C-alpha positions in Angstrom: 176.9 48.5 149.5 179.4 48.0 146.7 176.6 46.9 144.4 174.6 50.0 145.1 177.6 52.1 144.3 178.2 50.2 141.1 174.6 50.8 140.2 174.8 54.4 140.9 178.0 54.7 138.9 176.2 53.0 136.0 173.3 55.5 136.2 175.7 58.4 136.3 177.7 57.0 133.3 174.5 56.6 131.3 173.4 60.1 132.3 176.7 61.6 131.2 177.0 59.4 128.1 173.6 60.3 126.7 173.1 60.3 123.0 175.2 61.8 120.1 177.7 63.2 122.6 175.1 65.1 124.6 174.2 64.1 128.2 170.7 63.1 129.2 170.4 66.4 131.2 171.3 68.4 128.1 168.8 66.5 126.0 166.0 67.1 128.6 167.0 70.8 128.8 166.9 71.0 125.0 163.5 69.4 124.9 162.3 71.9 127.5 163.6 74.8 125.4 161.8 73.4 122.4 158.5 73.0 124.3 158.9 76.6 125.6 159.3 77.8 122.0 156.0 76.1 121.1 154.4 78.0 124.0 156.0 81.3 122.9 154.7 80.5 119.4 151.1 81.0 120.7 152.1 84.2 122.5 153.9 85.4 119.4 150.7 84.8 117.4 148.5 86.4 120.0 150.4 89.6 120.5 152.9 90.3 117.7 150.8 89.1 114.7 147.6 90.6 116.2 149.4 94.0 116.6 150.6 93.8 113.0 147.0 93.1 111.9 145.9 96.2 113.7 148.5 98.3 111.9 147.6 97.0 108.4 143.9 97.6 109.0 144.5 101.3 109.3 145.8 101.5 105.7 143.5 102.2 102.8 144.7 99.4 100.6 143.9 95.7 101.0 147.3 94.4 99.7 149.1 94.7 103.0 146.2 92.8 104.7 146.5 90.0 102.2 150.3 89.9 102.5 150.1 89.6 106.3 147.4 86.9 105.9 149.7 85.0 103.6 152.8 85.4 105.9 150.9 84.3 109.0 151.9 80.6 108.9 155.6 81.3 108.1 155.7 83.9 110.8 154.3 81.4 113.3 157.4 79.2 112.5 159.8 81.9 113.6 159.6 81.1 117.4 160.0 77.4 116.6 163.2 78.1 114.6 164.6 80.2 117.4 163.7 77.4 119.9 165.4 74.8 117.7 168.5 77.0 117.4 169.0 77.5 121.2 168.1 73.8 121.9 170.7 72.5 119.5 173.2 75.1 120.8 172.7 73.8 124.3 173.3 70.2 123.5 177.1 70.4 122.9 177.1 67.5 120.5 180.1 65.9 118.8 181.4 67.9 115.8 180.2 65.4 113.2 176.6 65.6 114.7 176.8 69.3 115.3 177.3 69.9 111.5 174.1 68.0 110.9 172.3 70.1 113.5 173.5 73.3 111.8 172.3 72.1 108.4 168.9 71.3 109.9 168.7 74.8 111.4 169.6 76.3 108.0 167.1 74.1 106.2 164.3 75.4 108.5 165.3 79.0 107.9 165.4 78.4 104.1 162.1 76.6 104.3 160.4 79.5 106.2 161.8 82.1 103.7 160.7 80.3 100.6 157.4 79.3 102.1 156.7 83.0 102.8 157.7 84.0 99.3 155.5 81.2 97.8 152.5 82.4 99.8 153.1 86.0 98.9 152.7 85.3 95.2 148.9 85.3 95.8 148.6 88.8 97.2 151.1 90.2 94.7 149.0 88.7 91.9 146.7 91.7 92.4 149.5 93.8 90.8 148.7 91.9 87.6 145.2 93.3 87.3 146.3 95.7 84.6 147.4 92.7 82.6 144.0 91.0 82.6 142.8 93.1 79.6 145.9 92.4 77.6 146.6 88.8 78.5 143.3 87.6 79.9 142.4 86.2 83.3 143.5 82.6 82.6 146.9 83.7 81.2 147.5 85.7 84.4 146.6 82.6 86.4 149.1 80.6 84.4 151.8 83.3 85.1 151.1 83.1 88.8 151.4 79.3 88.7 154.7 79.6 86.9 156.1 82.0 89.5 155.0 79.6 92.3 156.7 76.7 90.5 159.9 78.8 90.1 160.0 79.7 93.8 159.3 76.1 94.8 162.1 74.9 92.6 164.6 77.4 93.8 163.7 76.7 97.4 164.1 73.0 97.0 167.4 73.6 95.3 168.6 75.8 98.1 167.8 73.2 100.7 169.5 70.5 98.7 172.6 72.7 98.5 172.6 73.1 102.3 172.9 69.3 102.6 175.7 69.2 100.1 173.7 68.0 97.1 174.8 69.9 94.0 171.8 70.7 91.8 173.8 71.5 88.7 175.1 68.0 88.0 171.8 66.6 89.0 170.0 68.8 86.4 172.6 67.8 83.8 171.9 64.1 84.5 168.2 64.7 84.3 168.7 66.5 80.9 169.3 63.2 79.0 166.3 61.7 80.8 164.3 64.8 79.9 165.1 64.3 76.2 163.8 60.7 76.4 160.7 61.8 78.2 160.1 64.7 75.7 160.1 62.2 72.8 157.4 60.3 74.5 155.5 63.3 75.6 155.0 65.1 72.3 151.2 65.3 72.8 151.8 66.9 76.2 153.9 69.7 74.7 151.5 70.0 71.8 148.6 70.5 74.1 150.6 73.0 76.2 151.4 75.1 73.1 147.8 74.9 72.0 146.7 76.1 75.4 149.0 79.1 75.1 147.6 79.9 71.6 144.1 79.6 72.9 144.8 82.2 75.6 146.7 84.5 73.3 144.0 84.4 70.6 141.3 84.8 73.3 139.0 82.2 71.6 137.0 81.7 74.8 137.2 82.4 78.5 136.0 80.7 81.6 132.2 80.6 81.7 131.7 80.9 77.9 129.2 78.6 76.1 131.1 76.9 73.3 130.5 74.3 70.7 133.6 72.4 69.5 132.8 70.9 66.2 132.4 67.1 66.6 133.7 67.1 70.2 131.5 68.7 72.8 129.1 71.6 73.6 128.9 73.2 77.0 130.3 75.8 79.4 134.0 76.3 79.9 134.9 75.6 83.5 138.7 76.0 83.4 141.6 76.0 80.9 144.5 73.9 82.1 148.0 73.4 80.9 147.1 70.2 79.0 143.3 70.2 78.7 140.2 72.3 78.9 137.4 71.4 81.3 134.0 71.8 79.6 130.8 71.0 81.5 128.0 69.8 79.2 124.4 71.0 79.8 123.6 67.7 81.4 126.3 68.6 84.0 128.6 65.8 82.7 132.3 67.0 82.8 134.4 66.6 79.6 138.2 67.1 79.5 139.1 68.1 76.0 142.8 68.2 75.0 143.9 71.7 74.1 145.1 70.5 70.7 141.5 69.7 69.7 140.2 73.0 71.1 142.9 74.7 68.9 142.6 72.7 65.7 138.8 72.2 65.5 136.3 74.9 64.7 135.0 76.5 67.9 131.7 78.4 68.1 131.5 80.8 71.0 127.8 81.4 71.6 128.5 83.7 74.5 129.9 86.3 72.1 126.7 86.4 70.0 125.3 89.9 69.6 121.9 88.6 68.8 120.1 85.3 68.6 118.4 84.1 65.4 114.9 82.7 64.7 114.5 81.0 61.3 111.2 79.3 60.5 109.4 78.0 57.4 105.6 78.5 58.0 103.5 76.4 55.6 100.0 77.4 54.9 97.3 75.6 52.8 97.3 75.8 49.0 93.8 77.1 49.2 95.1 80.4 50.7 94.3 83.3 48.5 96.8 86.0 47.5 95.0 88.5 49.8 95.3 86.1 52.7 99.0 85.5 52.0 99.7 89.3 52.0 97.7 89.7 55.2 99.6 86.9 57.0 103.0 88.2 55.7 102.4 91.9 56.6 100.9 91.1 60.0 103.9 88.9 61.0 106.4 91.5 59.8 104.5 94.3 61.6 104.6 92.3 64.8 108.3 91.7 64.7 109.2 95.3 63.7 106.9 96.7 66.4 108.2 94.5 69.2 111.3 95.7 71.2 112.3 92.2 72.0 113.5 91.9 68.4 116.5 93.6 66.8 115.6 95.7 63.8 117.3 96.7 60.5 119.9 98.0 59.8 121.5 96.3 62.8 120.3 92.9 61.6 118.5 91.4 58.6 114.8 90.8 59.0 112.8 88.9 56.3 109.2 87.7 56.1 108.6 86.5 52.5 106.6 84.1 50.5 109.4 81.6 49.9 108.4 78.5 48.0 105.7 76.2 46.8 106.2 73.0 48.7 104.6 69.6 48.0 101.7 70.3 50.3 102.1 73.9 51.4 102.9 77.4 50.4 106.0 78.3 52.6 106.5 81.7 54.3 110.1 82.3 55.4 110.5 84.0 58.8 114.1 85.2 59.5 114.7 87.6 62.4 116.9 88.1 65.5 116.2 88.7 69.2 118.1 91.3 71.2 118.8 88.8 74.0 121.2 85.9 73.7 120.1 84.2 76.8 118.6 80.8 76.0 115.7 81.0 78.4 114.7 84.5 77.4 115.1 83.6 73.7 112.8 80.6 74.1 110.1 82.8 75.8 110.2 85.4 73.0 110.0 82.6 70.4 107.1 81.1 72.2 105.2 84.4 72.1 106.0 84.8 68.4 104.5 81.3 67.8 101.3 82.3 69.6 101.1 85.4 67.5 101.7 83.6 64.2 99.0 81.1 64.9 96.6 84.0 65.7 97.5 85.8 62.5 97.1 82.7 60.3 93.8 81.7 61.7 92.6 85.4 61.8 93.3 85.6 58.1 90.8 82.8 57.4 93.4 80.2 56.3 95.2 77.4 58.1 98.5 75.6 58.5 99.3 72.9 55.9 100.3 69.4 56.8 101.9 66.7 54.6 99.3 65.1 52.3 98.9 63.5 48.9 96.0 63.5 46.4 95.3 60.7 43.9 93.5 61.7 40.7 91.8 58.9 38.6 90.8 60.2 35.1 89.2 57.0 33.7 88.9 53.3 34.4 90.7 51.1 31.9 88.3 49.1 29.7 90.6 46.1 29.4 90.7 45.4 33.0 90.3 41.7 34.0 86.9 40.3 34.9 86.2 40.0 38.6 86.0 36.4 39.7 82.9 35.6 41.7 82.9 32.2 43.3 79.8 30.0 42.7 77.3 29.5 45.5 76.8 26.1 47.1 73.1 26.0 46.2 
């Protein structure tokens, strides 16, 4: 009987001793409160947030809908924070452990606040729509990223301050390290400044077809802090440092107003003057009468007898199409080629091809005698 009482006393002692100054009963009750907060989290999401969605849908603007959508995850954290607060308050821990619990609760509150602010940057970025024309879409995206970084940094600093870690001396200590890093990261800052200059000068935008002299030709997919992502026409990705995009010559084909066709058409030397005039006038009439081509004075259009080549008389064809789309331009050029062939053949002449003629005026009299081997007979 005494042993049973001793065992029971040990159980009671363990129950009362618990952990961190709280009894086992208090710990179990605190866990129950926390589990209850998780259940209330679902009810809070089902009723409270659903009611808020019904209210914002009645408004004419979409900004409040996007703000509520962004705040949805942080709002779901509110019942959990309340549950943690009441659970910790019920534990009655020792003072040294209670201070840690309070800091944990404050950290959760700070995390929820800054998490909500971080997510709200996205909906509020619609307020920068008026800046798109002045700064450009990519510059506004950079501004949004910078704001998100600032909120993240301030939030992290606030949580560190809660735990007694002073951020000021830490930043001062990192300053010397930053100087050392900056000396080794000159290319990084050079590319960053070059990226800002690209956006300010509006050399190109996302989706533009560009040719960087000696580097790459393709479509701009994105403009980052350090490099620009260009996808070549064979779909291969190329990451070009912003410094090269800034220093090298960049041809932006997307901003072309027209697209050029420049040919040299060689006809036979046997072509008469009347045939040359007929070919030239017919090609010019076709271009000037076709709405697919741009006409003077908007652009220069030339169809002229240009030069006497080694084996042909060359006609220069210089004109521009209204479209700048590559596929449409190829189709127009194809139709022009068909028409040029019809015109040349209809005029009774033909296209020249590289050839050489050898003229022999006389046979030298002092040429050597041809050796004829004797027969065996």
